[in-house]
Kinemage of the C-alpha trace (Angstrom):
@kinemage 1
@onewidth
@group {chain A} dominant
@subgroup {mainchain}
@vectorlist {calphas} color= white
{ca met a 1} P -19.498 1.855 19.702
{ca asn a 2} L -17.799 5.188 19.064
{ca gly a 3} L -14.234 6.182 18.318
{ca trp a 4} L -11.575 4.893 15.903
{ca arg a 5} L -7.832 5.474 15.582
{ca asn a 6} L -5.177 4.147 13.245
{ca trp a 7} L -2.145 2.048 14.225
{ca ala a 8} L 0.183 5.038 14.548
{ca gly a 9} L -2.359 7.093 16.487
{ca asn a 10} L -1.963 10.139 14.225
{ca val a 11} L -5.495 9.763 12.772
{ca val a 12} L -8.254 9.782 15.380
{ca cys a 13} L -12.028 9.781 14.837
{ca pro a 14} L -13.372 10.227 18.387
{ca asn a 15} L -16.985 10.795 17.332
{ca ala a 16} L -17.299 8.165 14.625
{ca glu a 17} L -19.737 5.295 15.033
{ca ile a 18} L -17.974 1.962 14.482
{ca val a 19} L -19.932 -0.967 13.049
{ca arg a 20} L -18.569 -4.480 12.626
{ca pro a 21} L -20.817 -6.415 10.243
{ca his a 22} L -20.430 -10.188 10.355
{ca asp a 23} L -21.655 -10.844 6.803
{ca glu a 24} L -22.850 -9.157 3.638
{ca ala a 25} L -26.462 -8.917 4.840
{ca glu a 26} L -25.397 -6.904 7.888
{ca leu a 27} L -23.118 -4.744 5.753
{ca val a 28} L -25.930 -3.996 3.297
{ca ala a 29} L -28.194 -3.068 6.206
{ca asp a 30} L -25.537 -0.716 7.604
{ca leu a 31} L -25.167 1.013 4.242
{ca arg a 32} L -28.905 1.385 3.759
{ca arg a 33} L -29.215 2.926 7.225
{ca ala a 34} L -26.371 5.312 6.413
{ca arg a 35} L -28.165 6.370 3.227
{ca leu a 36} L -31.420 7.044 5.100
{ca glu a 37} L -29.547 9.070 7.716
{ca gly a 38} L -27.412 10.916 5.154
{ca arg a 39} L -24.152 9.765 6.694
{ca val a 40} L -20.670 9.381 5.202
{ca val a 41} L -19.276 5.832 5.315
{ca arg a 42} L -15.590 4.958 5.446
{ca pro a 43} L -14.063 1.434 5.387
{ca ala a 44} L -11.447 0.385 7.946
{ca gly a 45} L -8.954 -2.438 7.581
{ca gln a 46} L -6.118 -2.829 10.062
{ca gly a 47} L -5.429 0.910 10.374
{ca his a 48} L -1.918 0.851 8.928
{ca ser a 49} L -2.422 3.869 6.680
{ca phe a 50} L -0.924 7.081 8.005
{ca ser a 51} L -3.015 9.347 5.766
{ca pro a 52} L -6.453 10.532 6.945
{ca leu a 53} L -8.366 8.628 4.269
{ca ile a 54} L -10.681 7.075 6.860
{ca arg a 55} L -11.227 10.198 8.958
{ca thr a 56} L -14.920 10.921 9.593
{ca asp a 57} L -17.346 11.791 12.352
{ca asp a 58} L -19.994 9.599 10.725
{ca leu a 59} L -19.744 5.837 10.142
{ca val a 60} L -16.598 3.672 10.083
{ca val a 61} L -17.136 0.107 8.903
{ca asp a 62} L -14.674 -2.400 10.350
{ca leu a 63} L -14.359 -5.202 7.785
{ca ala a 64} L -12.326 -7.585 9.957
{ca ala a 65} L -15.002 -10.295 9.732
{ca phe a 66} L -14.445 -10.569 5.967
{ca ser a 67} L -11.206 -12.493 6.405
{ca gly a 68} L -9.521 -15.616 5.105
{ca val a 69} L -9.157 -17.571 1.876
{ca ile a 70} L -12.597 -18.149 0.365
{ca asp a 71} L -11.847 -20.192 -2.741
{ca ile a 72} L -8.770 -21.269 -4.694
{ca asp a 73} L -8.804 -22.136 -8.391
{ca ser a 74} L -5.579 -24.022 -9.044
{ca ser a 75} L -6.317 -24.239 -12.767
{ca thr a 76} L -6.077 -20.448 -13.121
{ca ser a 77} L -3.763 -19.779 -10.135
{ca thr a 78} L -6.290 -17.394 -8.612
{ca ala a 79} L -7.944 -17.157 -5.217
{ca trp a 80} L -10.836 -15.221 -3.723
{ca val a 81} L -9.888 -13.828 -0.318
{ca gly a 82} L -11.754 -11.708 2.183
{ca ala a 83} L -10.904 -8.029 1.805
{ca gly a 84} L -10.520 -7.705 5.573
{ca ser a 85} L -7.837 -10.413 5.682
{ca pro a 86} L -4.543 -9.369 7.257
{ca ile a 87} L -1.955 -10.280 4.632
{ca his a 88} L -0.190 -12.648 7.047
{ca val a 89} L -3.231 -14.987 7.232
{ca leu a 90} L -3.057 -15.706 3.487
{ca gly a 91} L 0.469 -17.104 3.167
{ca ala a 92} L 0.096 -20.561 4.697
{ca pro a 93} L -3.246 -21.617 3.125
{ca leu a 94} L -2.085 -20.465 -0.297
{ca trp a 95} L 1.260 -22.242 0.184
{ca his a 96} L -0.439 -25.533 0.966
{ca arg a 97} L -2.206 -25.280 -2.384
{ca gly a 98} L 1.092 -24.584 -4.137
{ca leu a 99} L 0.589 -20.825 -4.593
{ca ser a 100} L 2.043 -17.529 -3.359
{ca leu a 101} L 1.717 -13.809 -3.850
{ca ala a 102} L 4.299 -12.628 -6.384
{ca asn a 103} L 5.308 -9.774 -4.113
{ca gln a 104} L 4.565 -8.204 -0.748
{ca gly a 105} L 5.646 -5.195 1.220
{ca asp a 106} L 7.614 -5.530 4.423
{ca ile a 107} L 4.515 -5.160 6.623
{ca asp a 108} L 2.057 -8.058 6.517
{ca thr a 109} L -0.361 -6.926 9.229
{ca gln a 110} L -2.251 -4.684 6.780
{ca ser a 111} L -5.578 -5.881 5.401
{ca ile a 112} L -5.401 -6.968 1.787
{ca gly a 113} L -8.367 -4.716 0.966
{ca gly a 114} L -6.677 -1.671 2.458
{ca ala a 115} L -3.366 -2.489 0.779
{ca val a 116} L -5.082 -2.820 -2.598
{ca ala a 117} L -7.141 0.348 -2.109
{ca thr a 118} L -4.007 2.429 -1.458
{ca gly a 119} L -1.634 0.848 -4.009
{ca thr a 120} L 0.660 -0.675 -1.397
{ca his a 121} L 3.710 -2.424 -2.864
{ca gly a 122} L 6.957 -4.245 -2.282
{ca thr a 123} L 10.099 -3.800 -4.359
{ca gly a 124} L 11.250 -5.088 -7.739
{ca pro a 125} L 11.504 -3.313 -11.109
{ca ala a 126} L 9.425 -6.008 -12.839
{ca leu a 127} L 6.724 -6.147 -10.154
{ca gly a 128} L 3.738 -3.869 -9.690
{ca cys a 129} L 1.812 -2.847 -6.594
{ca leu a 130} L -0.712 -5.246 -5.061
{ca ser a 131} L -3.524 -3.626 -7.060
{ca thr a 132} L -1.983 -5.006 -10.268
{ca val a 133} L -2.573 -8.634 -9.219
{ca val a 134} L -6.263 -8.057 -8.459
{ca asp a 135} L -8.367 -9.995 -10.969
{ca ala a 136} L -11.850 -9.136 -9.657
{ca val a 137} L -13.505 -7.295 -6.764
{ca arg a 138} L -16.738 -8.035 -4.930
{ca leu a 139} L -18.120 -4.912 -3.305
{ca val a 140} L -21.206 -3.269 -1.857
{ca leu a 141} L -22.146 -0.011 -3.566
{ca ala a 142} L -23.636 3.090 -1.993
{ca asp a 143} L -27.233 1.951 -2.546
{ca gly a 144} L -26.585 -1.449 -0.947
{ca thr a 145} L -26.204 -3.344 -4.218
{ca val a 146} L -23.701 -6.219 -4.080
{ca thr a 147} L -21.755 -6.605 -7.312
{ca glu a 148} L -18.620 -8.161 -8.768
{ca cys a 149} L -16.435 -6.416 -11.298
{ca ser a 150} L -13.452 -7.422 -13.413
{ca arg a 151} L -11.863 -6.504 -16.735
{ca asp a 152} L -14.694 -8.410 -18.444
{ca ser a 153} L -17.619 -7.469 -16.183
{ca glu a 154} L -18.239 -3.790 -15.406
{ca pro a 155} L -14.683 -2.926 -16.474
{ca glu a 156} L -14.956 0.772 -15.641
{ca leu a 157} L -16.019 0.017 -12.081
{ca phe a 158} L -13.103 -2.439 -11.903
{ca glu a 159} L -10.674 0.277 -13.015
{ca val a 160} L -11.574 2.201 -9.864
{ca ala a 161} L -12.269 -0.703 -7.489
{ca arg a 162} L -8.811 -2.257 -7.762
{ca leu a 163} L -7.207 0.941 -6.426
{ca ser a 164} L -10.161 2.806 -4.984
{ca leu a 165} L -9.070 4.943 -1.993
{ca gly a 166} L -12.314 3.563 -0.537
{ca ala a 167} L -14.191 6.044 -2.745
{ca val a 168} L -16.560 3.816 -4.701
{ca gly a 169} L -17.845 1.085 -2.379
{ca leu a 170} L -16.986 -1.344 0.389
{ca ala a 171} L -14.890 -4.256 -0.910
{ca val a 172} L -15.747 -7.544 0.790
{ca ala a 173} L -13.545 -9.842 -1.321
{ca val a 174} L -10.859 -9.670 -3.997
{ca arg a 175} L -9.685 -12.286 -6.463
{ca leu a 176} L -5.899 -12.377 -6.703
{ca arg a 177} L -3.657 -13.679 -9.472
{ca leu a 178} L -0.973 -15.847 -7.882
{ca val a 179} L 2.270 -17.590 -8.819
{ca pro a 180} L 3.639 -21.035 -7.963
{ca ala a 181} L 4.816 -21.195 -4.340
{ca tyr a 182} L 8.501 -20.314 -3.950
{ca his a 183} L 11.243 -19.826 -1.397
{ca leu a 184} L 13.264 -16.635 -1.044
{ca his a 185} L 16.936 -16.218 -0.246
{ca glu a 186} L 17.406 -13.046 1.805
{ca arg a 187} L 20.773 -11.363 2.249
{ca thr a 188} L 21.556 -8.087 4.041
{ca trp a 189} L 24.814 -6.139 4.200
{ca thr a 190} L 26.021 -2.579 4.753
{ca leu a 191} L 28.042 -0.442 2.381
{ca pro a 192} L 29.044 3.210 1.915
{ca val a 193} L 26.561 5.506 0.168
{ca ala a 194} L 28.869 6.209 -2.778
{ca glu a 195} L 29.376 2.496 -3.415
{ca cys a 196} L 25.646 1.777 -3.116
{ca leu a 197} L 24.776 4.437 -5.686
{ca arg a 198} L 27.616 3.416 -7.996
{ca glu a 199} L 26.490 -0.225 -7.970
{ca leu a 200} L 22.748 0.478 -7.740
{ca asp a 201} L 21.778 -0.557 -11.279
{ca ala a 202} L 23.711 -3.819 -10.970
{ca leu a 203} L 22.248 -4.556 -7.519
{ca val a 204} L 18.695 -3.978 -8.752
{ca ala a 205} L 19.313 -6.174 -11.798
{ca ala a 206} L 20.940 -8.995 -9.810
{ca thr a 207} L 17.904 -9.961 -7.716
{ca arg a 208} L 14.149 -9.906 -8.102
{ca his a 209} L 13.687 -7.733 -5.010
{ca phe a 210} L 16.308 -5.187 -3.974
{ca glu a 211} L 16.051 -2.199 -1.654
{ca phe a 212} L 18.263 -0.187 0.609
{ca phe a 213} L 17.839 1.831 3.785
{ca trp a 214} L 20.102 4.846 4.253
{ca ser a 215} L 20.867 5.518 7.905
{ca pro a 216} L 21.455 9.215 8.680
{ca thr a 217} L 23.190 8.324 11.958
{ca asn a 218} L 26.168 6.577 10.341
{ca asp a 219} L 25.734 7.673 6.689
{ca arg a 220} L 25.756 4.090 5.420
{ca cys a 221} L 23.298 1.984 3.461
{ca leu a 222} L 21.780 -1.291 4.611
{ca ala a 223} L 21.193 -3.268 1.424
{ca lys a 224} L 18.613 -6.042 1.290
{ca ser a 225} L 18.222 -8.521 -1.557
{ca leu a 226} L 15.580 -11.217 -1.951
{ca his a 227} L 15.786 -13.739 -4.744
{ca pro a 228} L 13.801 -16.920 -5.481
{ca his a 229} L 15.566 -20.057 -4.286
{ca ala a 230} L 15.147 -23.386 -6.046
{ca gly a 231} L 14.425 -26.265 -3.701
{ca pro a 232} L 13.511 -26.410 -0.022
{ca ala a 233} L 14.986 -24.277 2.724
{ca pro a 234} L 18.216 -25.681 4.197
{ca ala a 235} L 17.963 -27.415 7.544
{ca glu a 236} L 20.739 -25.330 9.090
{ca pro a 237} L 20.724 -21.516 9.421
{ca leu a 238} L 22.903 -19.714 6.878
{ca gly a 239} L 24.196 -17.090 9.291
{ca arg a 240} L 23.303 -13.797 10.857
{ca his a 241} L 22.718 -11.916 7.602
{ca glu a 242} L 21.190 -14.595 5.383
{ca arg a 243} L 18.181 -16.878 5.432
{ca ile a 244} L 16.116 -19.021 3.089
{ca asp a 245} L 12.465 -19.701 3.815
{ca arg a 246} L 8.996 -19.662 2.309
{ca ala a 247} L 8.421 -16.341 0.554
{ca tyr a 248} L 5.564 -15.225 2.792
{ca arg a 249} L 7.805 -15.677 5.841
{ca val a 250} L 10.725 -13.735 4.362
{ca phe a 251} L 8.949 -10.643 3.018
{ca pro a 252} L 7.743 -9.129 6.327
{ca ser a 253} L 9.845 -7.268 8.871
{ca val a 254} L 8.900 -6.617 12.482
{ca arg a 255} L 7.964 -2.958 13.043
{ca ser a 256} L 7.471 -2.627 16.803
{ca asn a 257} L 8.230 1.099 17.217
{ca arg a 258} L 5.345 3.298 16.163
{ca phe a 259} L 6.089 5.867 13.487
{ca val a 260} L 4.555 8.028 10.790
{ca glu a 261} L 5.685 7.900 7.188
{ca met a 262} L 5.717 9.862 3.959
{ca glu a 263} L 6.453 8.152 0.639
{ca tyr a 264} L 6.636 9.553 -2.863
{ca ala a 265} L 7.066 7.737 -6.180
{ca val a 266} L 9.406 9.397 -8.678
{ca pro a 267} L 10.379 8.388 -12.212
{ca ala a 268} L 12.963 5.608 -11.980
{ca asp a 269} L 15.627 7.544 -13.847
{ca val a 270} L 15.648 10.352 -11.267
{ca gly a 271} L 15.520 8.083 -8.213
{ca pro a 272} L 19.239 8.381 -7.354
{ca ala a 273} L 19.200 12.170 -7.817
{ca cys a 274} L 16.129 12.515 -5.612
{ca phe a 275} L 17.737 10.375 -2.913
{ca thr a 276} L 20.966 12.398 -3.107
{ca glu a 277} L 19.101 15.676 -2.631
{ca leu a 278} L 17.048 14.217 0.215
{ca arg a 279} L 20.236 13.017 1.939
{ca arg a 280} L 21.765 16.477 1.539
{ca leu a 281} L 18.646 18.053 3.049
{ca met a 282} L 18.706 15.757 6.066
{ca gln a 283} L 22.417 16.294 6.664
{ca ser a 284} L 22.056 20.076 6.528
{ca arg a 285} L 18.633 20.956 7.973
{ca his a 286} L 17.414 17.852 9.796
{ca arg a 287} L 20.436 16.347 11.501
{ca asp a 288} L 18.196 15.327 14.427
{ca val a 289} L 16.280 12.780 12.317
{ca thr a 290} L 17.559 9.263 13.010
{ca trp a 291} L 15.013 7.143 11.119
{ca pro a 292} L 16.253 5.701 7.805
{ca val a 293} L 15.228 6.552 4.253
{ca glu a 294} L 13.886 3.557 2.314
{ca tyr a 295} L 14.591 3.188 -1.437
{ca arg a 296} L 12.594 0.697 -3.550
{ca thr a 297} L 11.714 0.038 -7.189
{ca leu a 298} L 8.324 -0.521 -8.790
{ca ala a 299} L 7.148 -1.481 -12.278
{ca ala a 300} L 4.988 0.797 -14.399
{ca asp a 301} L 1.313 -0.174 -14.283
{ca asp a 302} L -2.021 0.608 -15.926
{ca thr a 303} L -3.955 1.670 -12.812
{ca leu a 304} L -5.777 4.986 -12.999
{ca val a 305} L -4.284 6.611 -9.904
{ca gly a 306} L -1.433 4.349 -8.813
{ca pro a 307} L 1.846 6.137 -8.035
{ca ala a 308} L 3.550 4.052 -10.746
{ca ala a 309} L 0.839 4.558 -13.380
{ca gly a 310} L 2.489 4.680 -16.784
{ca arg a 311} L 6.101 4.920 -15.667
{ca pro a 312} L 8.884 2.774 -14.125
{ca thr a 313} L 9.244 4.066 -10.620
{ca val a 314} L 11.462 4.480 -7.582
{ca thr a 315} L 9.781 5.060 -4.236
{ca leu a 316} L 11.458 6.906 -1.372
{ca ser a 317} L 10.082 6.851 2.169
{ca val a 318} L 10.910 9.025 5.157
{ca his a 319} L 9.878 8.206 8.716
{ca gln a 320} L 9.646 9.769 12.137
{ca ser a 321} L 8.682 8.520 15.577
{ca val a 322} L 5.096 9.285 16.622
{ca ala a 323} L 6.570 10.923 19.722
{ca ile a 324} L 8.382 13.611 17.672
{ca asp a 325} L 6.833 16.397 15.596
{ca his a 326} L 7.384 15.350 11.978
{ca arg a 327} L 5.769 18.298 10.206
{ca arg a 328} L 8.752 20.527 9.367
{ca phe a 329} L 10.884 17.583 8.242
{ca phe a 330} L 8.134 16.063 6.108
{ca ala a 331} L 7.304 19.440 4.538
{ca asp a 332} L 10.936 19.912 3.508
{ca ala a 333} L 11.178 16.328 2.203
{ca glu a 334} L 7.999 16.836 0.198
{ca thr a 335} L 9.591 19.825 -1.526
{ca val a 336} L 12.378 17.519 -2.730
{ca phe a 337} L 9.918 14.873 -3.892
{ca arg a 338} L 7.843 17.435 -5.785
{ca ala a 339} L 10.928 18.824 -7.504
{ca his a 340} L 11.505 15.350 -8.968
{ca gly a 341} L 7.948 14.773 -10.228
{ca gly a 342} L 6.881 12.688 -7.250
{ca arg a 343} L 3.421 11.256 -6.693
{ca pro a 344} L 2.262 10.429 -3.148
{ca his a 345} L 1.559 6.993 -1.733
{ca trp a 346} L -2.142 7.086 -0.816
{ca gly a 347} L -1.709 5.372 2.527
{ca lys a 348} L 0.997 7.739 3.721
{ca leu a 349} L 1.215 11.396 4.661
{ca his a 350} L 1.266 14.052 1.956
{ca ser a 351} L -0.169 17.493 1.256
{ca ala a 352} L -0.882 17.169 -2.487
{ca gly a 353} L -4.136 18.823 -3.534
{ca ala a 354} L -6.632 18.295 -6.344
{ca ala a 355} L -5.002 20.586 -8.907
{ca glu a 356} L -1.538 19.133 -8.349
{ca leu a 357} L -2.815 15.560 -8.536
{ca ala a 358} L -4.736 16.260 -11.738
{ca arg a 359} L -1.420 17.377 -13.253
{ca leu a 360} L 0.683 14.519 -11.853
{ca val a 361} L -1.637 11.508 -12.114
{ca pro a 362} L -2.745 10.690 -15.686
{ca gly a 363} L -6.020 8.973 -14.736
{ca trp a 364} L -7.071 11.379 -11.974
{ca glu a 365} L -10.053 12.984 -13.725
{ca arg a 366} L -11.235 9.682 -15.233
{ca phe a 367} L -11.062 8.084 -11.777
{ca trp a 368} L -13.390 10.704 -10.333
{ca ser a 369} L -15.799 10.631 -13.268
{ca ile a 370} L -16.313 6.889 -12.668
{ca val a 371} L -16.608 7.388 -8.903
{ca asp a 372} L -19.307 10.036 -9.466
{ca arg a 373} L -21.276 7.630 -11.636
{ca tyr a 374} L -21.359 4.875 -9.006
{ca asp a 375} L -21.584 7.105 -5.925
{ca pro a 376} L -23.386 10.257 -7.116
{ca thr a 377} L -24.328 11.387 -3.600
{ca gly a 378} L -20.810 11.036 -2.192
{ca arg a 379} L -21.728 8.397 0.373
{ca phe a 380} L -18.075 7.328 0.690
{ca arg a 381} L -16.597 10.828 0.359
{ca asn a 382} L -15.207 12.282 3.567
{ca asp a 383} L -13.700 15.772 3.704
{ca val a 384} L -10.296 14.405 2.639
{ca leu a 385} L -11.608 12.811 -0.567
{ca ala a 386} L -13.883 15.769 -1.253
{ca gly a 387} L -10.802 17.987 -1.154
{ca leu a 388} L -8.973 15.777 -3.649
{ca arg a 389} L -11.757 15.682 -6.215
{ca pro a 390} L -11.047 17.870 -9.300
């Protein structure tokens, strides 16, 4: 079968061959055939990345069959899950064993493997991206070898595999560190921009997960707080702007309108200034943009190429409908992000090149040196990744 496109429709591979292996043996066979034919291989999850990481005219491997909870170890609060699992299929089975993910983003239709590979995250200054809760990865390497890596077994491969950009192998399963199952109390409210910025530190400190969306149409902020709730959910609804439910039910939002997105991660201490300049830009040069700006927090981590590597972080996201040309707006927004030391989210649109990334991302050169060792022929390296390599 030929042809692949992402969810938004902005990345299209009309000539790619799509394979859908049902198990590891079929996946190994596909990789060995690709090696004999000299073809590039790219992994596909649910297609929710906006960046062209998967783009190829060669082989796209759909990993949807590698889905579901494989094994739960309650004694260590860890679970092996299929890398092709949409995040929403994990919540209930983990809950029934008394466990939950510590954090999620507000889209749960992504595959866990794709979310990990791109450093996808939720919000919370004490919480890292999903890659930081990966304890081990099982993957198929370029030569067809199946291996598992962790901090204790092939630690250098693990450094790359837990946030890989799909550059080092095809992940079939990941082991996640989990927390005891919990409920979340969600509250949303609107407030003026000046008040939101004035109270921002207190709002972030008051709840485990805080974010806001600035609406350019009315110049107000929609604040959203999520905080763990002791005890079961109440039997009666709390009201229009509040709810309490199992965490995995509260994290996601419905995103029915198709859009493209750019997100940059800036040092936490310049987050408000970056937002203020972005707001000024949109009010002066892009008054036609109606989609909101999203503002979230993220803990520093020890990943090689994660946007929050080594520094507490604020992430800012801009959006545009797929039906409207986003390029001029995104280019101007990217200028603001760059001026504040921003690093791009790997699953979202950006124009950062190899030299810029080597300067911005502390582990960039080490990442590629490890990738070269495990994939010396560039089996997983499409033109996009080849252009990012130092």
